[in-house]
C-alpha positions in Angstrom: 159.0 82.1 111.4 160.1 78.9 110.7 163.7 78.6 109.9 163.0 75.3 108.2 160.5 77.0 105.1 161.9 74.0 102.4 163.9 75.7 99.9 163.2 72.5 97.2 159.3 73.1 97.9 159.3 76.5 96.8 161.8 75.9 93.9 159.4 73.7 92.7 156.6 76.3 92.9 158.8 78.5 90.9 160.0 75.9 88.6 163.1 75.6 89.2 165.6 72.9 89.2 168.1 72.9 91.7 171.0 70.4 92.5 171.8 68.9 95.8 174.4 71.5 96.3 172.0 74.5 95.3 169.6 73.4 97.7 171.6 73.0 100.3 173.6 76.3 100.0 169.8 78.1 99.2 168.8 76.4 102.3 171.6 77.7 104.7 171.3 81.4 102.6 167.5 81.0 103.4 167.9 80.0 107.3 170.4 83.3 107.8 168.0 85.6 106.0 165.0 84.1 108.4 167.4 85.0 111.4 168.0 88.3 110.3 164.1 89.1 110.0 163.7 87.7 113.6 166.0 90.0 114.4 164.2 92.9 112.9 161.2 91.8 114.1 162.7 93.1 118.1 163.3 96.7 116.8 160.9 98.9 118.9 159.0 100.7 115.9 155.8 101.7 118.3 156.8 105.5 118.3 157.4 105.4 114.2 154.9 106.9 111.6 154.5 104.3 108.9 155.8 105.0 105.2 155.7 104.1 101.7 158.4 105.9 101.2 161.6 107.1 103.1 161.1 110.1 101.5 158.4 112.3 100.1 157.1 112.6 96.8 155.3 114.5 94.7 153.2 113.9 91.6 155.9 113.3 88.7 153.1 112.1 85.7 152.1 114.9 83.3 149.0 115.7 82.5 146.1 113.4 80.8 145.5 115.5 77.9 144.1 114.3 74.6 147.0 113.7 71.7 147.1 112.5 68.4 148.0 108.6 68.5 148.2 105.8 65.7 145.5 105.0 63.7 144.5 101.8 63.3 146.4 101.0 60.3 149.5 102.9 61.5 149.4 100.3 64.7 149.4 97.4 62.2 151.7 98.0 60.0 154.5 95.9 62.1 152.1 93.4 63.2 153.7 90.2 62.2 149.9 88.3 62.1 146.7 90.4 62.4 143.3 89.8 61.3 139.8 91.9 61.9 142.0 94.9 62.4 143.7 92.9 65.4 146.8 91.7 66.3 147.4 87.9 66.8 149.6 86.6 69.3 150.5 83.7 70.7 148.8 81.7 72.9 150.6 81.6 76.5 148.0 80.1 78.6 146.6 76.6 78.3 
């Protein structure tokens, strides 16, 4: 893994504007994180069983059962804009 991951390129992908001081500081911090990741790769995990969680989980969801819900008119009651029984929202993707 390269410790020279380009912070400026990553910031550009995230649409962040970084000052020169921030870019330098973040490059140093990122390099330290990548050095630590390389250190973790040295740990022998051959006999460790893969897990998604460190503790056992059980289903915590309620039973999926039908129940009364809003009518169309109730759901649209507080909508700022509506048309044809639909909520009109601002366009966010061009």
